[in-house]
C-alpha positions in Angstrom: 311.4 256.3 141.8 311.0 252.9 143.5 312.8 251.9 146.7 312.2 248.4 147.9 309.3 248.0 145.5 307.5 251.1 146.8 307.2 254.5 145.1 308.8 257.4 146.9 308.7 261.1 146.1 311.8 263.1 146.5 309.8 266.2 147.6 308.2 264.1 150.4 311.6 262.8 151.5 313.0 266.3 151.5 310.0 267.5 153.5 310.6 264.7 156.1 314.2 265.9 156.3 312.8 269.4 157.1 314.5 271.0 154.0 312.8 274.3 153.6 313.4 278.0 152.8 315.3 278.4 156.1 318.1 276.2 154.8 321.1 278.3 153.6 323.4 275.6 152.2 323.3 271.9 151.2 326.0 269.5 150.0 324.8 266.6 147.8 327.4 263.9 147.7 326.9 261.6 144.7 324.1 263.7 143.0 323.3 261.0 140.5 320.6 262.2 138.1 319.7 265.1 140.4 316.7 263.2 141.9 317.1 265.2 145.1 319.3 268.0 143.9 316.8 269.6 141.6 313.8 269.5 144.0 315.9 270.6 146.9 317.1 273.6 145.0 313.5 274.8 144.6 312.8 274.8 148.4 316.0 276.1 150.0 317.1 279.8 150.0 320.8 279.1 149.7 323.0 277.1 147.3 323.3 273.4 146.7 326.8 272.1 146.1 326.5 268.8 144.3 329.2 266.4 143.3 329.6 263.1 141.6 332.4 261.0 140.1 330.7 260.7 136.7 331.4 263.9 134.8 328.7 263.3 132.2 326.0 263.0 134.9 327.2 266.2 136.6 327.0 267.9 133.2 323.5 266.7 132.7 322.3 267.9 136.1 323.9 271.3 135.4 322.1 271.4 132.0 318.8 270.5 133.7 319.4 273.2 136.3 319.9 275.7 133.5 316.8 274.6 131.7 314.8 275.2 134.8 316.5 278.5 135.6 317.9 277.2 138.9 320.9 279.3 139.6 321.5 278.0 143.1 323.1 274.7 142.1 326.9 274.4 141.9 327.9 271.1 140.4 331.4 269.5 140.6 332.9 266.4 139.0 335.4 264.7 141.3 
């Protein structure tokens, strides 16, 4: 992913935010393509509640979570 012409890594950003196994719950407003939702679900011990207004994108992230056996992601279309 590029931001301002520079590459960024979601895992690095999540680490900078101190997301780790001590975190019990996260809410991801506007989950988009799951750029942060999927990696965050792999490092926290609780659930991620993720929403977006685009139902097809929410469904795609839910599908990706299932493919990766990530059972701590709850997706919602608004």
